C-alpha positions in Angstrom: 9.0 1.6 10.7 6.1 2.3 13.0 3.6 -0.5 13.4 0.0 0.3 13.8 -1.7 -1.8 16.5 -5.2 -2.8 15.7 -7.9 -3.6 18.2 -11.6 -3.4 18.4 -11.5 0.0 20.0 -9.4 1.2 17.1 -12.0 -0.1 14.6 -9.1 -0.9 12.3 -10.9 -3.0 9.7 -14.5 -4.0 9.4 -15.7 -6.3 6.7 -19.4 -6.6 5.8 -21.2 -9.9 6.1 -20.2 -12.5 3.5 -21.8 -11.4 0.3 -21.0 -11.8 -3.4 -19.7 -8.3 -3.4 -17.3 -8.4 -0.4 -15.4 -5.3 0.5 -13.1 -4.4 3.2 -13.7 -1.2 5.2 -10.7 0.2 7.0 -10.7 3.2 9.3 -9.2 6.3 7.8 -6.2 5.9 10.0 -5.5 2.4 8.9 -6.1 3.2 5.3 -3.7 6.2 5.5 -1.1 4.0 7.1 -1.4 1.3 4.5 -1.3 3.7 1.6 1.8 5.4 3.1 3.6 2.1 3.4 2.6 1.1 -0.1 3.9 4.4 -1.5 7.2 3.9 0.2 7.4 0.3 -1.2 6.6 1.7 -4.7 9.5 4.1 -4.3 11.8 1.3 -3.2 10.8 -0.8 -6.3 11.6 2.1 -8.5 14.9 2.4 -6.7 15.7 -1.2 -7.4 14.9 -0.7 -11.0 17.4 2.2 -11.1 20.0 0.1 -9.4 19.7 -2.6 -12.0 19.9 0.1 -14.8 23.1 1.3 -13.2 24.6 -2.2 -13.0 24.8 -2.0 -9.2 26.5 -4.9 -7.5 24.0 -7.8 -7.2 24.4 -8.2 -3.5 23.3 -4.6 -2.9 20.2 -5.1 -5.2 19.3 -8.3 -3.4 19.5 -6.5 0.0 17.1 -3.8 -1.3 14.7 -6.5 -2.6 14.8 -8.2 0.8 13.8 -4.8 2.4 10.9 -4.5 0.0 9.7 -8.1 0.8 9.9 -7.2 4.5 7.8 -4.1 4.0 5.2 -6.0 2.0 5.0 -8.6 4.8 4.3 -5.8 7.3 1.4 -4.6 5.1 0.1 -8.2 4.9 0.3 -8.6 8.7 -1.8 -5.5 9.2 -4.4 -6.6 6.8 -4.5 -10.2 8.2 -4.9 -9.0 11.7 -7.8 -6.7 10.8 -9.4 -9.4 8.7 -9.2 -12.0 11.5 -10.3 -9.7 14.3 -13.2 -8.3 12.4 -14.3 -10.0 9.2 -13.6 -13.6 10.3 -15.1 -13.1 13.8 -18.2 -11.5 12.4 -18.8 -14.3 9.9 -18.3 -16.9 12.6 -20.8 -15.1 14.8 -23.3 -15.2 11.9 -22.7 -19.0 11.7 -20.6 -19.0 8.5 -17.9 -21.5 9.4 -16.7 -21.6 5.8 -14.7 -18.4 6.6 -12.2 -20.5 8.5 -11.3 -22.6 5.4 -11.1 -19.4 3.4 -8.8 -17.8 6.0 -6.6 -20.9 6.2 -6.1 -20.8 2.4 -5.2 -17.1 2.7 -2.6 -17.9 5.4 -1.2 -20.7 3.3 -0.8 -18.3 0.3 0.8 -15.7 2.5 3.3 -18.2 4.0 4.5 -19.4 0.6 6.3 -16.1 0.1 
């Protein structure tokens, strides 16, 4: 699966200043990449459902679930990288240090999986 490298030149993800209505703004390239990955994951989940309906051997189903988890982790990594490089940095530059605690909570939630 092709990884999309993000950097400031690529403008992968830019979040607006901390507001009550926070939104993430991704470049069209990143958005297209994420949607494509999620569409594949959606298909994999439907496939697992079909395997269970067909009474497929448990080990084979678990292997497919593991692949889905890996694919979801890849999506999370892309989002986390863009968030850190853009949203978090921007808010720190604006003097909003609370973003660090928010980001650490997000990392903790991600690592529980």
